[in-house]
C-alpha positions in Angstrom: 86.5 13.5 41.3 83.5 13.5 43.8 82.5 16.9 42.6 82.8 15.7 39.0 80.4 12.8 39.7 77.9 14.8 41.4 77.7 17.2 38.3 77.4 14.1 36.0 74.2 13.0 38.0 72.7 16.3 38.1 71.8 17.6 34.7 71.0 21.4 34.2 67.4 22.1 33.6 68.2 25.0 31.4 71.5 26.6 30.1 74.9 25.7 31.6 76.7 26.2 34.9 79.2 29.1 33.8 80.8 30.2 37.3 79.4 33.5 38.4 76.3 33.4 36.2 73.3 33.4 38.3 70.9 33.1 35.5 72.1 30.0 34.4 73.2 28.3 37.6 69.9 26.0 37.7 70.1 22.3 38.5 67.6 19.6 38.3 67.7 16.5 40.6 66.3 13.1 39.5 63.2 13.7 41.9 62.6 17.0 40.4 62.8 15.6 36.9 60.2 12.9 37.8 57.9 15.4 39.5 58.2 17.7 36.7 57.1 15.1 34.1 54.4 13.8 36.2 53.0 17.2 36.2 53.3 17.6 32.5 51.4 14.4 31.9 48.7 15.5 34.0 48.6 18.7 32.0 48.5 16.8 28.8 45.4 14.7 30.0 43.7 18.0 31.2 44.2 19.7 28.0 43.2 16.6 25.9 39.8 16.4 27.9 39.5 20.2 27.5 40.0 20.0 23.7 37.5 17.1 23.3 34.9 19.0 25.2 35.6 22.0 23.0 35.4 20.1 19.8 32.2 18.5 20.6 30.5 21.7 21.4 31.9 23.8 18.6 30.4 21.8 15.8 27.0 22.1 17.4 26.8 25.7 18.2 25.2 26.9 15.1 22.4 24.3 15.0 21.7 24.6 18.7 21.7 28.5 18.4 19.2 28.2 15.6 17.0 25.8 17.5 16.8 27.7 20.8 16.4 31.1 19.3 15.0 31.8 15.7 16.2 35.5 16.0 19.8 34.4 15.8 21.7 34.7 12.6 25.3 33.9 11.4 26.5 37.2 12.6 25.5 36.6 16.3 27.2 33.1 15.9 30.4 34.9 15.6 29.8 36.8 18.8 28.8 33.5 20.6 32.0 31.8 19.6 34.2 34.9 20.3 32.7 35.2 23.9 34.6 32.0 24.8 38.1 33.5 24.0 37.0 37.0 25.4 36.4 35.3 28.8 39.7 33.4 28.4 41.7 36.4 27.3 40.3 38.3 30.4 41.0 35.4 32.9 44.5 34.4 31.7 46.4 37.5 33.2 44.3 37.3 36.4 44.9 33.6 37.1 48.6 34.2 36.1 49.0 36.8 38.7 47.0 34.8 41.3 49.2 31.9 40.8 52.2 34.1 41.4 51.2 34.8 45.1 49.2 31.9 45.9 49.3 28.1 45.4 48.8 27.2 41.7 46.3 24.7 42.6 43.9 27.3 43.7 43.4 29.1 40.5 43.2 25.9 38.7 40.5 24.3 40.9 38.4 27.6 40.6 38.8 27.8 36.9 37.6 24.1 36.6 34.7 24.8 38.7 33.6 27.8 36.7 33.9 25.6 33.6 31.6 23.0 35.1 29.1 25.6 36.1 29.2 27.4 32.8 28.8 24.1 30.8 25.7 23.4 32.8 24.3 26.7 32.1 25.0 26.2 28.4 23.1 22.8 28.7 19.9 24.6 29.8 19.9 27.8 27.8 16.8 26.5 26.0 14.8 26.7 29.1 14.1 30.4 29.4 11.1 31.7 27.5 13.1 34.4 25.5 16.4 36.0 24.8 18.0 32.5 24.7 20.9 33.6 22.5 22.1 36.0 25.0 22.1 33.3 27.7 24.1 31.3 25.2 26.5 34.2 24.8 27.0 34.4 28.7 27.4 30.8 29.0 30.1 30.4 26.4 31.9 33.6 27.9 32.0 31.8 31.4 33.2 28.7 29.8 36.1 30.6 28.3 36.7 32.4 31.6 37.1 28.9 33.3 39.3 27.6 30.6 42.1 29.9 31.2 45.2 27.9 32.0 48.0 29.0 34.5 51.6 28.7 34.7 54.6 29.9 36.5 54.4 33.7 36.5 58.0 35.2 37.3 60.1 35.5 34.1 63.4 36.8 33.3 62.9 40.4 32.2 66.4 41.6 30.9 68.3 40.4 27.8 65.2 39.3 25.9 64.9 40.4 22.1 61.5 42.2 22.6 61.2 42.4 18.9 61.3 38.8 18.5 58.7 38.4 21.4 56.3 40.9 19.8 56.7 39.2 16.4 56.1 35.8 17.8 52.9 37.0 19.4 51.6 38.5 16.3 52.4 35.2 14.4 50.6 33.3 17.2 47.5 35.6 16.9 47.4 35.1 13.3 47.7 31.3 13.8 44.7 31.2 16.1 42.9 33.8 14.1 42.8 31.7 11.0 41.8 28.5 12.8 39.2 30.0 14.8 37.4 31.5 11.7 37.8 28.1 10.0 36.1 26.4 12.9 33.5 29.0 13.0 32.6 29.1 9.4 32.8 25.3 8.6 29.2 24.6 9.6 27.4 27.5 8.0 29.4 27.1 5.0 28.7 23.4 4.4 25.0 24.0 5.2 24.9 26.8 2.6 27.0 25.1 -0.2 25.8 21.5 0.1 22.3 22.0 1.4 23.1 19.9 4.5 20.7 19.7 7.2 21.6 20.6 10.8 22.0 17.2 11.7 24.0 16.2 8.6 26.3 19.3 9.3 27.0 18.3 12.8 27.8 14.7 11.8 29.8 15.2 8.7 31.8 18.3 9.8 32.6 16.4 13.3 33.9 13.6 11.0 35.9 16.0 9.0 37.4 17.6 12.1 38.0 14.4 13.8 40.0 13.4 10.8 42.0 16.6 10.9 42.8 15.8 14.7 44.2 12.5 13.4 46.2 14.4 10.8 47.4 16.7 13.4 48.7 13.9 15.6 50.6 12.6 12.8 52.0 16.1 12.0 53.0 16.4 15.7 54.9 13.1 15.7 56.9 13.9 12.5 57.6 17.6 13.2 60.1 16.8 15.9 62.4 14.8 13.5 61.9 17.4 10.7 62.7 20.3 13.0 66.1 19.0 13.8 66.9 18.7 10.1 65.6 22.1 8.8 65.0 24.0 12.0 61.8 25.4 13.8 61.8 28.7 11.7 61.6 27.0 8.4 58.7 24.6 9.5 56.9 27.8 10.8 57.3 29.7 7.6 56.5 26.5 5.6 53.3 25.9 7.6 52.0 29.4 6.7 52.6 28.8 3.1 50.6 25.6 3.2 47.7 27.4 5.1 47.8 30.2 2.5 47.4 27.5 -0.4 44.6 26.0 1.5 42.6 29.1 1.8 43.5 30.1 -1.7 42.0 26.6 -2.9 38.9 27.6 -0.9 37.9 30.6 -3.1 34.7 30.0 -5.3 35.3 29.2 -9.0 33.2 27.9 -11.8 29.7 28.3 -12.9 27.8 26.1 -10.5 25.8 28.0 -7.9 24.6 26.7 -4.3 21.1 25.6 -4.1 18.7 28.6 -2.8 16.4 28.3 0.3 13.2 28.9 -1.9 10.8 27.1 0.4 9.6 30.0 2.5 9.4 32.3 -0.4 7.2 29.8 -2.5 4.9 29.5 0.6 4.0 33.2 0.7 4.5 34.4 -3.1 2.4 31.9 -5.1 -1.1 33.3 -5.4 -4.3 31.6 -6.1 -3.2 28.4 -4.4 -6.3 26.0 -3.9 -7.1 24.1 -0.8 -6.3 20.8 -2.6 -2.9 22.1 -3.6 -2.0 22.9 -0.1 -3.2 19.6 1.2 -1.0 17.8 -1.5 2.0 20.1 -0.7 1.8 19.3 3.1 1.3 15.5 2.3 4.4 15.4 0.3 6.6 17.3 2.9 7.6 14.8 5.6 7.1 16.3 9.0 10.7 15.9 10.0 11.9 18.0 7.1 9.5 20.7 8.0 10.9 20.7 11.5 14.4 20.7 10.2 13.7 23.9 8.1 14.8 24.7 4.5 18.2 23.7 3.4 20.5 25.5 1.1 21.9 29.1 0.8 19.6 31.6 2.4 17.8 34.0 0.3 18.7 36.8 2.9 22.4 36.4 1.7 22.5 38.3 -1.6 25.8 36.8 -2.6 24.2 33.4 -2.9 22.6 34.3 -6.2 26.0 35.2 -8.0 28.7 33.5 -6.1 29.8 30.1 -7.4 29.5 27.3 -4.9 32.6 25.8 -3.3 32.8 22.1 -4.5 33.2 19.4 -1.8 36.4 18.4 -3.3 37.7 22.1 -2.9 36.6 22.1 0.6 38.1 18.8 1.6 41.5 19.5 -0.1 41.6 22.9 1.7 40.7 21.3 5.0 43.6 18.7 4.5 46.1 21.6 3.8 45.0 23.7 6.7 45.2 20.6 8.8 48.9 20.3 7.9 49.8 23.8 8.3 48.0 24.9 11.4 49.4 22.3 13.7 53.0 22.9 12.3 52.5 26.6 13.0 51.0 26.2 16.3 53.8 23.9 17.9 56.7 25.8 16.2 55.3 29.2 17.5 55.1 27.8 21.0 58.6 26.3 20.8 60.3 29.4 19.3 58.6 31.6 21.8 59.9 29.6 24.7 63.4 29.5 23.4 63.5 33.3 22.7 62.5 33.9 26.4 65.2 31.6 27.7 65.6 30.4 31.3 63.5 30.8 34.3 59.7 30.5 34.6 57.9 32.1 31.6 54.4 32.5 33.0 53.9 36.3 32.5 55.1 36.0 28.8 53.2 32.9 28.3 50.0 34.5 29.7 50.3 37.3 27.3 50.8 34.8 24.5 47.6 33.0 25.6 45.9 36.5 25.7 47.0 36.9 22.1 45.6 33.8 21.1 42.3 34.5 22.9 42.0 37.9 21.3 42.4 35.9 17.9 39.6 33.6 18.8 37.5 36.6 19.5 38.1 38.6 16.4 38.4 35.5 14.0 34.8 34.4 14.4 33.4 38.0 14.6 35.4 38.7 11.3 34.4 35.8 9.4 30.9 35.8 10.4 30.2 39.4 9.5 32.2 39.3 6.2 30.7 35.8 5.0 27.1 36.9 5.7 27.6 40.2 4.1 29.9 39.6 1.2 30.3 35.8 0.8 33.2 33.3 0.7 35.0 35.0 -2.1 35.7 38.2 -0.1 36.1 36.4 3.2 38.6 33.9 2.0 40.3 36.6 -0.2 41.0 38.7 3.0 42.2 35.7 4.9 44.7 34.9 2.0 45.8 38.6 2.4 46.3 38.3 6.1 48.3 35.1 5.9 50.4 36.7 3.2 51.3 39.6 5.3 52.3 37.2 8.1 54.7 35.4 5.8 56.2 38.6 4.9 56.6 39.6 8.7 58.4 36.2 9.2 60.7 36.8 6.4 61.5 40.2 8.0 62.3 39.0 11.5 63.5 35.5 10.4 67.0 36.0 11.6 65.9 37.2 15.1 63.8 34.1 15.8 66.5 32.3 17.7 66.9 30.9 21.2 68.1 32.9 24.0 71.0 30.7 24.4 72.0 31.2 20.7 71.5 35.0 20.8 73.9 35.2 24.0 76.4 32.8 22.6 75.7 30.1 25.1 75.5 27.4 22.2 75.9 27.5 18.4 72.6 27.6 16.3 
């Protein structure tokens, strides 16, 4: 009876206590439980503060880049944003292995210190007399290097469905890929389509992303109840379908075209302008507008002349749908991946998942900035729709394999 009472007080951390099964013979005391949740809440706060800082910076990168270096274009913007994730992708496995042999607080403190120093560098990239855009590139890369998170590193290697693991990594890659490119393109897109100034773009796009953050919170709160009814796999698949619809709506339609940046062309192409006309033009042009620069779709982007504009209603509807689909896919991919791996610490596999997401955040901004600048939003978002559709097909193929370790090995019923 005493042994039964002890078992009732000590709930298993993972799995059950089948006699003779070392893999599942893991107990968690009350003190361990409290300590674990204290650590989790600290990580919640750390991630919250990190995400706030990232969101503040991401909206202002494009205007800041244009201000400090006039030679920077939208294509270079993609590399600047991608450098963050490149640094994170390189650092994640390094810090993961470090935490395997040393106390985990060491790599955490070092990564936070690098982040602080890199953000200070980012704040002063306007100081050098030239090559400022490259200093920004380095600063963002170091910020990403310092942003790499660490976890427990040893993980159970045997009896894991590697097909499900690889498929989930691919799915997670696509999730981060599509949201990274959306974050990247939102400021240039709105400045081109709606002739917003830099300040307007930072303000309005910041408000939009803040609203999407609130939307994501609501999704996160409701998704737990929904997953109990229809399961994680169904939510993951449904989330991708919603994202596909969001990007499909974002395709340009109609006969209205964006405003073109004619100012620079007019200033150099109108002959026989009298001195009086020049004075009148300068008098009518407010100084702040001159400093702000011309607004609208740049004449250097040929597609501006023949691609219909994306109406604001289209953009907002698309943002709402992507704001529903992205958090659903994100949290469900994490949940399924953890369950697929099963018991024991999962740091190495989680490190590779982080590296997969970082690779997506590298390629996403580069992809969208290059395609958008060269071919415009119609080609860019059509290709995104194609990528999301291929991912939906992949999910359909591996759907039956995306099950928890305990279900796969008959520990519990699905």
